[in-house]
ROBATI-91202 format. One line per 10 residues: number of its first residue (from 1); their letters; for each residue x, y, z of N, C-alpha, C, O. Coordinates in steps of 0.2 Angstrom, whole numbers, always signed. Example, Ala and Ser with C-alpha at 12.3 -4.5 7.8 and 13.67 -1.06 7.14 Angstrom:
<sites>
1) AS) +66 -28 +39 +62 -22 +39 +66 -16 +39 +71 -17 +42 | +64 -11 +35 +68 -5 +36 +64 +0 +39 +67 +6 +40
</sites>
This chain:
<sites>
1) XXXXXXXXXX) +4 -6 +0 +0 +0 +0 +4 +6 +0 +10 +6 +2 | +2 +12 -2 +5 +18 -2 +4 +22 +5 -2 +21 +7 | +9 +25 +7 +8 +29 +13 +13 +35 +14 +17 +35 +10 | +12 +39 +19 +17 +44 +21 +19 +42 +28 +16 +40 +32 | +26 +42 +29 +29 +40 +35 +34 +45 +37 +37 +49 +33 | +36 +45 +43 +42 +49 +46 +47 +44 +48 +46 +39 +51 | +54 +45 +46 +59 +41 +48 +62 +43 +54 +66 +39 +57 | +61 +49 +56 +64 +52 +63 +59 +57 +65 +56 +61 +61 | +59 +58 +72 +54 +63 +75 +57 +69 +73 +63 +71 +74 | +53 +74 +70 +55 +80 +68 +57 +80 +61 +59 +85 +58
11) XXXXXXXXXX) +57 +74 +57 +59 +74 +51 +53 +75 +46 +48 +76 +48 | +55 +75 +39 +49 +76 +34 +45 +70 +33 +47 +64 +35 | +39 +71 +31 +35 +66 +28 +37 +63 +22 +39 +67 +17 | +38 +57 +21 +41 +53 +16 +36 +49 +12 +33 +45 +16 | +35 +49 +6 +31 +44 +2 +34 +37 +3 +40 +37 +1 | +30 +32 +4 +33 +26 +5 +28 +20 +3 +22 +22 +1 | +31 +14 +3 +26 +9 +1 +27 +3 +6 +33 +1 +8 | +22 +1 +9 +22 -5 +14 +17 -10 +12 +13 -9 +8 | +18 -16 +16 +13 -21 +15 +7 -19 +19 +7 -15 +24 | +1 -21 +17 -5 -20 +20 -5 -23 +27 -3 -29 +27
21) XXXXXXXXXX) -6 -19 +32 -5 -22 +39 -10 -27 +41 -16 -27 +38 | -9 -32 +45 -13 -37 +47 -15 -35 +55 -11 -34 +59 | -22 -36 +56 -24 -34 +63 -22 -40 +68 -23 -46 +66 | -20 -38 +74 -20 -43 +79 -27 -45 +82 -32 -42 +80 | -27 -49 +87 -33 -52 +90 -38 -46 +92 -44 -47 +92 | -35 -41 +95 -38 -35 +98 -39 -29 +94 -41 -24 +96 | -38 -30 +87 -38 -24 +83 -42 -25 +77 -45 -31 +75 | -44 -20 +73 -47 -20 +66 -43 -17 +61 -39 -12 +63 | -43 -19 +55 -40 -16 +49 -45 -11 +46 -51 -13 +45 | -43 -5 +44 -48 +0 +41 -45 +2 +35 -39 +4 +34
31) XXXXXXXXXX) -49 +2 +30 -48 +4 +23 -49 +12 +23 -55 +14 +24 | -44 +16 +23 -45 +23 +24 -48 +27 +18 -46 +26 +13 | -53 +30 +20 -57 +35 +15 -54 +42 +15 -52 +44 +9 | -52 +44 +21 -49 +51 +21 -46 +52 +28 -48 +49 +33 | -42 +57 +29 -39 +58 +35 -38 +66 +36 -36 +69 +31 | -40 +69 +41 -39 +76 +42 -32 +78 +43 -28 +74 +45 | -31 +84 +41 -24 +87 +42 -25 +94 +46 -28 +98 +44 | -22 +94 +52 -23 +99 +56 -16 +100 +60 -11 +97 +59 | -16 +106 +64 -10 +107 +68 -7 +102 +72 -1 +102 +73 | -11 +98 +75 -9 +93 +80 -4 +88 +76 +0 +85 +79
41) XXXXXXXXXX) -5 +87 +70 -1 +82 +66 +6 +85 +66 +11 +81 +66 | +7 +91 +66 +14 +94 +66 +17 +92 +73 +23 +90 +74 | +13 +93 +79 +15 +91 +85 +17 +84 +85 +22 +82 +89 | +13 +79 +82 +15 +72 +82 +21 +71 +78 +26 +68 +81 | +22 +74 +72 +28 +73 +68 +34 +76 +72 +40 +73 +72 | +34 +81 +76 +39 +84 +79 +41 +80 +86 +46 +82 +89 | +37 +75 +87 +39 +71 +93 +36 +75 +100 +39 +73 +105 | +32 +79 +99 +29 +83 +105 +25 +79 +110 +23 +80 +115 | +22 +73 +107 +18 +69 +111 +21 +62 +112 +18 +58 +116 | +27 +61 +109 +30 +55 +111 +36 +54 +105 +35 +56 +99
51) XXXXXXXXXX) +42 +52 +107 +47 +52 +103 +52 +46 +104 +58 +46 +103 | +49 +40 +105 +52 +34 +106 +55 +32 +99 +51 +31 +94 | +62 +31 +98 +65 +30 +92 +63 +23 +90 +63 +21 +84 | +60 +18 +94 +58 +12 +92 +51 +12 +89 +49 +7 +86 | +48 +17 +89 +42 +18 +86 +42 +20 +79 +37 +21 +75 | +48 +21 +76 +49 +23 +69 +51 +17 +65 +53 +12 +67 | +49 +18 +58 +46 +23 +55 +38 +23 +57 +36 +18 +59 | +35 +29 +57 +28 +30 +60 +24 +33 +54 +26 +38 +51 | +18 +31 +53 +13 +34 +49 +9 +39 +53 +5 +36 +57 | +9 +45 +52 +5 +50 +56 -2 +50 +53 -4 +46 +49
61) XXXXXXXXXX) -6 +54 +56 -13 +55 +54 -18 +52 +58 -19 +46 +57 | -21 +56 +63 -25 +53 +68 -33 +54 +67 -37 +50 +70 | -34 +59 +62 -42 +60 +61 -44 +56 +55 -46 +59 +50 | -44 +50 +56 -45 +46 +50 -52 +43 +50 -56 +42 +55 | -55 +42 +44 -62 +39 +43 -61 +34 +38 -57 +35 +33 | -64 +28 +39 -64 +23 +34 -69 +17 +36 -73 +18 +40 | -68 +12 +32 -72 +6 +33 -68 +0 +35 -63 -2 +33 | -71 -4 +40 -68 -10 +43 -68 -15 +38 -73 -17 +35 | -62 -18 +36 -62 -23 +31 -59 -30 +34 -59 -35 +30 | -56 -30 +40 -54 -36 +43 -55 -35 +51 -53 -30 +53
71) XXXXXXXXXX) -57 -40 +54 -58 -40 +61 -54 -45 +65 -54 -51 +63 | -51 -43 +70 -46 -47 +74 -51 -53 +77 -57 -52 +79 | -48 -58 +79 -51 -64 +82 -55 -63 +88 -60 -66 +90 | -52 -58 +92 -55 -57 +99 -60 -51 +99 -63 -49 +104 | -62 -48 +93 -66 -42 +92 -73 -44 +91 -74 -48 +86 | -78 -42 +95 -85 -44 +95 -90 -39 +93 -95 -40 +91 | -88 -32 +94 -92 -27 +94 -92 -23 +87 -96 -18 +86 | -88 -25 +83 -87 -22 +76 -87 -28 +71 -85 -33 +72 | -90 -26 +65 -90 -30 +59 -87 -27 +53 -86 -21 +52 | -85 -32 +48 -83 -30 +42 -88 -25 +39 -94 -27 +39
81) XXXXXXXXXX) -86 -20 +36 -91 -15 +33 -93 -9 +37 -96 -5 +35 | -92 -10 +44 -93 -4 +48 -89 +2 +46 -83 +2 +45 | -93 +8 +46 -89 +14 +45 -87 +17 +52 -91 +18 +56 | -81 +19 +52 -78 +21 +59 -73 +27 +58 -71 +28 +53 | -72 +30 +64 -67 +35 +64 -63 +33 +70 -64 +28 +74 | -57 +36 +71 -52 +34 +77 -53 +39 +83 -53 +45 +82 | -53 +36 +89 -53 +40 +95 -45 +41 +96 -42 +36 +96 | -43 +47 +97 -36 +48 +97 -32 +45 +103 -26 +42 +102 | -34 +45 +109 -31 +43 +115 -32 +35 +115 -37 +33 +114 | -26 +32 +117 -27 +24 +118 -28 +23 +126 -23 +25 +130
91) XXXXXXXXXX) -34 +21 +127 -36 +21 +134 -38 +14 +136 -39 +10 +132 | -39 +13 +143 -40 +6 +145 -47 +4 +145 -49 -1 +144 | -52 +9 +147 -59 +8 +147 -62 +6 +153 -68 +5 +154 | -57 +4 +158 -60 +2 +164 -58 +5 +171 -60 +3 +176 | -53 +10 +170 -51 +14 +176 -57 +19 +178 -62 +20 +175 | -56 +22 +184 -61 +27 +187 -62 +32 +182 -68 +34 +181 | -57 +35 +179 -58 +41 +174 -62 +38 +168 -66 +42 +166 | -60 +33 +165 -64 +30 +159 -71 +29 +161 -75 +31 +157 | -72 +26 +167 -79 +24 +168 -83 +30 +170 -89 +30 +169 | -80 +36 +172 -83 +42 +173 -84 +46 +167 -87 +51 +167
101) XXXXXXXXXX) -82 +43 +161 -83 +47 +155 -77 +52 +153 -78 +56 +149 | -72 +52 +157 -66 +56 +156 -60 +52 +153 -55 +52 +155 | -62 +49 +147 -57 +45 +144 -50 +47 +143 -45 +44 +144 | -50 +54 +141 -43 +56 +139 -39 +57 +145 -33 +58 +144 | -42 +56 +151 -38 +57 +157 -36 +50 +160 -35 +49 +166 | -37 +45 +156 -36 +38 +158 -30 +37 +162 -25 +39 +161 | -31 +33 +168 -25 +32 +173 -20 +27 +169 -14 +28 +171 | -22 +23 +165 -18 +19 +161 -17 +21 +154 -16 +17 +150 | -17 +27 +153 -16 +30 +146 -10 +27 +143 -4 +27 +146 | -11 +24 +137 -6 +21 +133 -3 +24 +127 +0 +21 +123
111) XXXXXXXXXX) -5 +31 +126 -2 +34 +120 -8 +37 +116 -13 +38 +118 | -6 +38 +110 -10 +41 +105 -10 +37 +98 -5 +34 +96 | -16 +37 +95 -16 +35 +88 -11 +39 +83 -12 +45 +84 | -7 +36 +79 -2 +40 +75 +4 +42 +78 +9 +44 +75 | +5 +41 +85 +11 +42 +89 +14 +35 +91 +19 +33 +90 | +9 +31 +94 +11 +24 +97 +8 +19 +92 +10 +13 +94 | +4 +20 +88 +2 +16 +82 +2 +20 +76 +3 +26 +76 | +2 +16 +70 +2 +20 +64 -5 +23 +63 -10 +21 +66 | -5 +29 +59 -11 +32 +58 -14 +32 +51 -13 +26 +48 | -17 +37 +49 -21 +37 +43 -19 +39 +37 -22 +40 +32
121) XXXXXXXXXX) -12 +42 +37 -9 +44 +30 -7 +38 +26 -1 +37 +25 | -12 +34 +24 -11 +27 +21 -17 +25 +18 -22 +27 +20 | -16 +20 +14 -22 +17 +11 -26 +12 +16 -32 +11 +16 | -22 +9 +21 -25 +5 +26 -21 +6 +33 -16 +8 +33 | -25 +5 +38 -22 +6 +45 -25 +1 +49 -31 -1 +48 | -22 -1 +55 -25 -5 +60 -26 -1 +66 -21 +3 +68 | -32 -2 +69 -33 +2 +75 -35 -3 +81 -38 -8 +80 | -33 -1 +87 -36 -5 +93 -43 -5 +92 -46 +1 +91 | -47 -10 +94 -54 -11 +93 -57 -5 +97 -63 -3 +95 | -55 -4 +103 -58 +1 +107 -57 +8 +104 -61 +13 +107
131) XXXXXXXXXX) -53 +9 +100 -52 +16 +97 -56 +17 +90 -56 +22 +87 | -59 +12 +88 -63 +12 +81 -70 +13 +83 -73 +8 +86 | -73 +19 +82 -79 +21 +84 -84 +22 +78 -82 +25 +73 | -90 +18 +78 -94 +19 +72 -97 +26 +71 -98 +30 +76 | -97 +28 +65 -100 +35 +63 -106 +33 +58 -105 +28 +55 | -110 +38 +57 -116 +37 +52 -113 +37 +45 -108 +40 +43 | -117 +33 +41 -116 +33 +34 -118 +39 +31 -122 +43 +34 | -116 +41 +25 -119 +46 +21 -115 +53 +22 -116 +57 +18 | -111 +53 +27 -107 +59 +27 -101 +59 +22 -97 +54 +23 | -100 +63 +18 -94 +63 +13 -87 +62 +17 -86 +65 +23
141) XXXXXXXXXX) -83 +58 +14 -77 +56 +18 -73 +62 +21 -71 +62 +27 | -71 +67 +17 -67 +73 +19 -71 +77 +25 -68 +79 +29 | -78 +77 +24 -82 +81 +29 -82 +77 +35 -81 +80 +41 | -82 +70 +35 -82 +66 +41 -75 +67 +45 -75 +65 +51 | -70 +69 +42 -64 +69 +46 -64 +75 +51 -60 +75 +56 | -69 +79 +51 -69 +84 +56 -72 +81 +63 -71 +84 +68 | -75 +76 +62 -79 +73 +68 -74 +72 +74 -76 +74 +80 | -69 +68 +73 -66 +65 +79 -61 +70 +83 -59 +69 +89 | -60 +76 +81 -57 +81 +84 -60 +88 +83 -62 +91 +88 | -60 +91 +77 -62 +97 +76 -69 +99 +78 -71 +105 +80
151) XXXXXXXXXX) -74 +94 +79 -80 +95 +82 -81 +92 +89 -84 +95 +93 | -78 +86 +90 -78 +83 +96 -75 +87 +102 -78 +87 +107 | -70 +90 +100 -66 +94 +105 -71 +100 +107 -72 +101 +113 | -74 +104 +103 -79 +109 +105 -85 +106 +109 -87 +110 +113 | -87 +100 +107 -93 +97 +111 -90 +96 +118 -94 +98 +123 | -84 +94 +119 -82 +93 +126 -81 +100 +130 -83 +101 +135 | -79 +105 +126 -78 +112 +129 -85 +114 +131 -86 +117 +137 | -90 +114 +127 -96 +117 +128 -100 +113 +134 -103 +116 +138 | -99 +106 +133 -102 +102 +138 -100 +103 +145 -103 +103 +150 | -93 +102 +146 -90 +101 +152 -85 +107 +155 -84 +107 +161
161) XXXXXXXXXX) -82 +111 +150 -77 +115 +153 -79 +122 +153 -78 +126 +157 | -83 +125 +147 -85 +131 +147 -93 +131 +150 -95 +137 +151 | -96 +126 +150 -103 +125 +153 -107 +130 +149 -110 +134 +152 | -107 +130 +142 -111 +135 +138 -118 +134 +139 -121 +128 +138 | -122 +139 +141 -129 +139 +141 -132 +144 +137 -129 +148 +134 | -139 +143 +135 -142 +147 +131 -142 +154 +133 -143 +155 +139 | -140 +159 +129 -140 +166 +131 -133 +168 +133 -132 +174 +134 | -128 +163 +134 -122 +165 +136 -118 +169 +130 -120 +169 +125 | -114 +174 +132 -109 +177 +128 -103 +173 +128 -99 +173 +133 | -100 +171 +122 -94 +167 +121 -90 +170 +116 -92 +171 +111
171) XXXXXXXXXX) -83 +171 +118 -78 +173 +113 -74 +167 +112 -72 +164 +116 | -72 +166 +105 -68 +161 +103 -62 +164 +100 -62 +168 +95 | -56 +163 +103 -50 +166 +100 -46 +161 +96 -46 +155 +97 | -44 +163 +90 -42 +159 +85 -48 +155 +81 -47 +149 +80 | -53 +159 +80 -59 +156 +78 -59 +154 +71 -64 +150 +69 | -55 +156 +67 -55 +153 +60 -51 +147 +58 -51 +145 +53 | -48 +144 +64 -44 +138 +63 -48 +132 +62 -54 +132 +63 | -45 +126 +62 -48 +120 +61 -53 +118 +67 -58 +116 +65 | -51 +119 +73 -55 +118 +78 -60 +124 +80 -65 +123 +82 | -57 +130 +80 -60 +136 +81 -67 +137 +78 -72 +139 +80
181) XXXXXXXXXX) -66 +136 +71 -72 +138 +67 -78 +133 +68 -84 +134 +67 | -76 +127 +71 -81 +122 +73 -84 +124 +80 -89 +122 +82 | -79 +126 +84 -81 +129 +91 -86 +134 +90 -91 +135 +94 | -85 +139 +85 -90 +144 +84 -97 +141 +83 -102 +143 +86 | -97 +136 +79 -104 +132 +77 -107 +129 +83 -113 +129 +84 | -103 +125 +87 -105 +121 +93 -108 +126 +98 -113 +125 +101 | -104 +132 +99 -107 +137 +104 -113 +140 +102 -118 +141 +106 | -114 +141 +96 -120 +143 +93 -126 +138 +94 -131 +140 +95 | -124 +132 +92 -129 +127 +93 -131 +126 +100 -137 +125 +102 | -127 +127 +105 -129 +127 +112 -133 +133 +114 -135 +134 +120
191) XXXXXXXXXX) -133 +138 +110 -138 +144 +111 -134 +150 +113 -137 +155 +115 | -127 +150 +112 -123 +156 +114 -123 +162 +109 -124 +160 +103 | -122 +168 +111 -120 +173 +106 -113 +173 +106 -109 +174 +111 | -110 +172 +100 -103 +171 +99 -99 +176 +95 -102 +179 +91 | -94 +178 +98 -89 +183 +96 -83 +179 +93 -80 +175 +97 | -81 +180 +87 -76 +176 +84 -70 +181 +83 -70 +186 +80 | -64 +179 +86 -58 +183 +86 -53 +180 +82 -51 +174 +83 | -50 +183 +77 -45 +181 +72 -42 +187 +69 -45 +192 +69 | -37 +185 +65 -33 +191 +62 -33 +191 +54 -30 +195 +51 | -37 +187 +51 -38 +186 +44 -45 +188 +42 -50 +185 +45
201) XXXXXXXXXX) -46 +192 +37 -53 +194 +35 -56 +188 +32 -62 +187 +34 | -53 +184 +28 -56 +178 +26 -59 +173 +31 -64 +171 +31 | -55 +173 +36 -57 +168 +42 -63 +171 +46 -68 +168 +47 | -63 +178 +47 -68 +181 +50 -75 +181 +46 -80 +180 +49 | -74 +182 +40 -80 +181 +35 -83 +174 +36 -89 +173 +36 | -78 +169 +36 -81 +162 +36 -84 +161 +43 -89 +157 +43 | -81 +164 +48 -85 +163 +55 -92 +166 +55 -96 +163 +58 | -92 +172 +52 -99 +175 +52 -104 +171 +48 -110 +171 +49 | -101 +168 +43 -106 +164 +38 -108 +157 +42 -114 +155 +40 | -105 +155 +47 -107 +149 +51 -110 +150 +57 -111 +146 +61
211) XXXXXXXXXX) -111 +157 +59 -115 +158 +65 -112 +163 +70 -115 +165 +75 | -106 +166 +69 -103 +171 +73 -108 +177 +73 -109 +180 +68 | -109 +180 +79 -113 +186 +79 -109 +192 +78 -111 +197 +76 | -103 +192 +81 -98 +197 +81 -92 +195 +79 -90 +189 +81 | -88 +198 +74 -81 +196 +72 -76 +202 +74 -78 +208 +74 | -70 +200 +76 -66 +205 +78 -58 +203 +77 -56 +198 +78 | -55 +208 +74 -48 +207 +72 -44 +211 +77 -44 +217 +77 | -40 +207 +82 -36 +211 +87 -30 +214 +85 -27 +218 +88 | -28 +213 +78 -22 +216 +76 -16 +213 +79 -16 +209 +83 | -10 +216 +77 -4 +213 +79 -2 +214 +87 +2 +210 +89
221) XXXXXXXXXX) -6 +219 +90 -5 +220 +97 -10 +216 +101 -11 +217 +107 | -14 +211 +98 -19 +208 +101 -24 +212 +106 -25 +211 +112 | -26 +217 +102 -30 +222 +106 -38 +220 +106 -41 +219 +101 | -40 +219 +112 -47 +217 +113 -52 +223 +116 -57 +221 +118 | -49 +229 +116 -52 +234 +119 -59 +236 +116 -63 +239 +119 | -60 +234 +109 -66 +236 +106 -72 +232 +108 -78 +233 +107 | -70 +226 +111 -76 +222 +114 -78 +224 +121 -74 +227 +124 | -84 +222 +123 -87 +224 +129 -83 +221 +135 -84 +215 +136 | -80 +225 +139 -76 +222 +145 -81 +220 +150 -86 +223 +151 | -80 +214 +153 -84 +212 +159 -91 +209 +157 -95 +208 +161
231) XXXXXXXXXX) -92 +207 +150 -98 +205 +148 -99 +198 +145 -104 +196 +143 | -93 +195 +145 -93 +188 +142 -93 +182 +148 -90 +183 +153 | -97 +177 +146 -98 +172 +151 -92 +167 +150 -90 +163 +155 | -89 +166 +144 -84 +162 +143 -79 +164 +137 -82 +167 +132 | -73 +163 +138 -68 +165 +132 -64 +158 +131 -62 +155 +136 | -64 +156 +125 -61 +149 +123 -56 +150 +119 -56 +153 +113 | -50 +148 +121 -43 +150 +117 -41 +144 +113 -40 +139 +116 | -39 +145 +107 -36 +141 +102 -29 +143 +100 -26 +141 +95 | -26 +149 +103 -20 +152 +100 -14 +150 +105 -9 +149 +102 | -15 +150 +111 -9 +149 +116 -5 +155 +117 +0 +155 +120
241) XXXXXXXXXX) -8 +161 +114 -4 +167 +114 -5 +170 +121 -11 +172 +123 | +0 +170 +126 -2 +172 +133 -4 +180 +133 -8 +181 +138 | -1 +184 +129 -4 +191 +129 -11 +192 +128 -15 +196 +131 | -13 +188 +123 -20 +188 +121 -25 +185 +127 -30 +187 +128 | -22 +179 +130 -25 +176 +136 -26 +181 +141 -32 +182 +144 | -21 +185 +143 -21 +190 +148 -26 +195 +147 -30 +198 +151 | -26 +198 +140 -31 +203 +138 -38 +200 +139 -43 +204 +140 | -39 +194 +137 -46 +191 +137 -49 +191 +144 -55 +190 +145 | -45 +191 +149 -47 +190 +156 -52 +196 +158 -57 +196 +161 | -50 +202 +155 -54 +208 +156 -61 +207 +152 -66 +211 +154
251) XXXXXXXXXX) -62 +203 +148 -68 +202 +144 -73 +198 +149 -80 +199 +148 | -71 +195 +154 -75 +190 +158 -79 +194 +163 -77 +198 +166 | -86 +192 +163 -90 +195 +168 -90 +190 +174 -86 +186 +175 | -94 +192 +179 -95 +188 +185 -96 +180 +184 -100 +179 +180 | -92 +176 +187 -92 +169 +186 -90 +167 +179 -92 +161 +176 | -86 +171 +175 -84 +169 +169 -79 +164 +168 -76 +163 +173 | -79 +160 +163 -74 +155 +162 -69 +156 +156 -71 +157 +151 | -63 +155 +158 -57 +156 +153 -55 +148 +151 -53 +145 +156 | -56 +146 +145 -54 +139 +144 -48 +139 +139 -48 +142 +134 | -43 +135 +141 -37 +135 +137 -36 +128 +134 -37 +123 +138
261) XXXXXXXXXX) -35 +128 +128 -34 +121 +124 -27 +121 +121 -25 +115 +119 | -24 +126 +120 -17 +126 +116 -12 +128 +121 -12 +133 +125 | -7 +124 +121 -1 +125 +126 +6 +124 +122 +6 +121 +117 | +10 +128 +124 +17 +128 +121 +22 +128 +127 +21 +131 +132 | +27 +124 +127 +32 +123 +133 +35 +130 +135 +37 +134 +130 | +35 +131 +141 +38 +137 +144 +34 +144 +143 +36 +149 +146 | +27 +143 +141 +23 +149 +141 +19 +149 +147 +16 +145 +149 | +19 +155 +150 +16 +156 +156 +12 +163 +156 +14 +167 +152 | +7 +164 +160 +3 +170 +159 +2 +172 +167 +2 +169 +171 | +0 +179 +167 -1 +182 +173 -9 +182 +175 -13 +183 +170
271) XXXXXXXXXX) -10 +180 +181 -17 +180 +183 -18 +183 +190 -14 +181 +195 | -22 +188 +191 -23 +192 +197 -28 +187 +202 -34 +186 +200 | -25 +185 +207 -29 +181 +212 -35 +185 +214 -41 +182 +216 | -34 +192 +215 -39 +196 +218 -45 +196 +213 -51 +195 +215 | -44 +197 +206 -49 +197 +201 -52 +191 +201 -59 +190 +200 | -49 +185 +201 -51 +179 +201 -56 +177 +207 -62 +175 +206 | -54 +180 +213 -59 +178 +218 -65 +183 +218 -70 +181 +219 | -64 +190 +217 -69 +195 +218 -75 +193 +212 -80 +195 +214 | -73 +190 +207 -78 +189 +201 -79 +181 +201 -83 +179 +196 | -76 +177 +205 -77 +170 +205 -76 +167 +198 -80 +164 +195
281) XXXXXXXXXX) -70 +169 +195 -68 +167 +188 -66 +160 +189 -63 +158 +193 | -67 +156 +183 -64 +150 +182 -59 +150 +176 -60 +153 +171 | -53 +148 +178 -48 +147 +172 -46 +140 +172 -43 +137 +177 | -48 +136 +166 -48 +129 +166 -44 +127 +160 -44 +131 +155 | -42 +121 +160 -39 +118 +154 -44 +113 +151 -49 +111 +155 | -44 +111 +145 -48 +106 +141 -44 +102 +137 -40 +104 +133 | -45 +95 +138 -41 +90 +134 -45 +86 +130 -48 +81 +133 | -46 +87 +124 -49 +82 +119 -56 +81 +121 -60 +86 +123 | -59 +75 +121 -66 +73 +122 -66 +66 +125 -62 +63 +125 | -72 +65 +127 -74 +58 +128 -76 +54 +122 -78 +57 +117
291) XXXXXXXXXX) -77 +47 +123 -79 +44 +117 -87 +45 +116 -89 +46 +110 | -90 +46 +121 -97 +48 +121 -98 +55 +117 -102 +56 +113 | -94 +60 +119 -94 +66 +115 -92 +66 +108 -95 +69 +104 | -88 +61 +106 -86 +60 +99 -92 +58 +96 -94 +60 +90 | -96 +53 +99 -102 +51 +96 -107 +57 +95 -111 +57 +90 | -108 +61 +100 -112 +67 +99 -110 +71 +93 -114 +74 +90 | -103 +72 +93 -101 +76 +87 -103 +73 +80 -105 +77 +76 | -103 +66 +80 -105 +63 +74 -112 +64 +72 -114 +66 +66 | -116 +64 +77 -123 +66 +76 -124 +73 +74 -129 +74 +70 | -121 +78 +77 -121 +85 +75 -120 +86 +68 -123 +90 +64
301) XXXXXXXXXX) -115 +82 +65 -113 +83 +58 -118 +79 +54 -120 +82 +49 | -120 +73 +56 -125 +69 +52 -131 +73 +51 -135 +73 +46 | -133 +76 +57 -140 +80 +57 -140 +87 +54 -145 +90 +53 | -134 +89 +52 -133 +96 +49 -133 +101 +53 -133 +107 +51 | -132 +100 +60 -132 +105 +65 -125 +109 +65 -124 +115 +67 | -120 +105 +63 -113 +108 +62 -111 +107 +55 -111 +101 +53 | -109 +112 +51 -106 +111 +45 -99 +110 +44 -95 +115 +47 | -96 +105 +42 -89 +104 +41 -86 +109 +37 -88 +110 +31 | -81 +112 +40 -77 +117 +36 -70 +114 +34 -65 +114 +38 | -70 +111 +28 -64 +108 +26 -62 +112 +19 -65 +110 +14
311) XXXXXXXXXX) -58 +117 +20 -57 +121 +14 -52 +119 +9 -52 +121 +3 | -48 +114 +11 -43 +112 +6 -42 +104 +6 -42 +102 +12 | -42 +101 +1 -41 +94 +0 -36 +92 -4 -34 +95 -9 | -32 +86 -3 -27 +84 -7 -26 +77 -6 -30 +73 -4 | -20 +74 -10 -19 +67 -9 -12 +66 -5 -10 +71 -2 | -10 +60 -5 -4 +59 -2 +2 +64 -3 +5 +66 +1 | +3 +65 -10 +9 +69 -12 +8 +76 -10 +13 +80 -9 | +2 +79 -9 +1 +86 -7 +0 +87 +0 -1 +93 +2 | +0 +82 +4 -1 +82 +12 +4 +87 +15 +2 +91 +19 | +11 +86 +14 +16 +89 +17 +15 +97 +16 +16 +101 +21
321) XXXXXXXXXX) +14 +99 +10 +13 +106 +8 +7 +109 +12 +7 +114 +14 | +1 +105 +12 -5 +107 +15 -4 +108 +23 -6 +113 +25 | +0 +104 +26 +1 +104 +33 +5 +110 +34 +4 +114 +39 | +10 +112 +30 +14 +118 +31 +10 +124 +31 +11 +129 +35 | +5 +124 +26 +1 +130 +26 -4 +131 +32 -6 +136 +34 | -6 +125 +34 -10 +125 +40 -6 +128 +46 -9 +132 +50 | +0 +126 +47 +4 +128 +53 +5 +135 +52 +6 +139 +57 | +6 +138 +46 +7 +145 +45 +0 +149 +45 +0 +155 +43 | -5 +146 +47 -12 +149 +47 -14 +152 +41 -17 +158 +41 | -13 +149 +35 -15 +151 +29 -22 +148 +26 -24 +151 +21
331) XXXXXXXXXX) -25 +144 +30 -31 +141 +27 -37 +142 +32 -35 +142 +38 | -43 +142 +30 -49 +143 +34 -51 +135 +36 -51 +131 +32 | -52 +134 +43 -54 +128 +45 -49 +122 +44 -43 +123 +45 | -51 +116 +42 -47 +110 +42 -45 +109 +35 -48 +112 +30 | -40 +105 +34 -38 +102 +28 -39 +94 +28 -40 +92 +34 | -39 +91 +22 -40 +84 +22 -37 +80 +17 -35 +83 +12 | -35 +74 +18 -31 +70 +13 -35 +64 +11 -38 +61 +16 | -35 +62 +5 -38 +56 +3 -32 +52 +0 -29 +54 -5 | -31 +46 +2 -25 +42 -1 -25 +40 -8 -20 +39 -11 | -31 +39 -11 -32 +37 -18 -37 +42 -21 -38 +41 -27
</sites>
């Protein structure tokens, strides 16, 4: 089969040819229809989630969609022909965190799809059976690639971290990116009035088209002064820019929530404990989603409540260039790759 792999952590994507993989007793083989291309792929390639040299060469690509074409001998809940996507985190399913629906915080966390197993930049891949989750038929392959991360992550934010309720005012920072533009839609679906913050006119126009009530370009100085201070119930950040995060604290009203999803090593921000206490502010992190929330995301897309924003599509040969453009913030929403 044809695939893309990395020979070293931090190295380039290389076109290669491999034997079609065989599933073990606890896995399924998936014929890949499409795989999403987003910024996390760069973190995977660079070894920021794991850099064991014994895991090389590795096929990246965790936001894959495809059809089960072989089932391991010990797998009883999936059948050949099932359409599935991949849950990113490799979890045990039986610890306290998993049983509570906090799968990504699994006590026995065993890594990630495309880091510790091969991913979807290939014609076929094998997934641990617990990571292959059924999704509805009828969603075009490239559209379906937004489900396991770009929509499922916002569902988790709205459900559990920002606690979005009807009538809330919510600001999304980095709103035109692959997860941000779907966060705009999910917050709108939950009944919020949404402000989209980004620096590109094309991205802001796209955010307005999918439900943002207000759009704002903070400019090179990350200036949020044009927005109403003290009036937002939640600010959700996809930039990791600490100066923007600090400025966004002034947007929060009483009991406001600042939700961080993007981190870079060594980045710290200032927070006034007095302001936090006097206004009962919450500053929280958010990590991926539960398997249940991924299924919710699939339903939102299947029912037309969230519109997949996949603005550029390519094949194996064009994937590296597309990834570079995404990392440079040059495209709206997500990209996707089809192997054939």
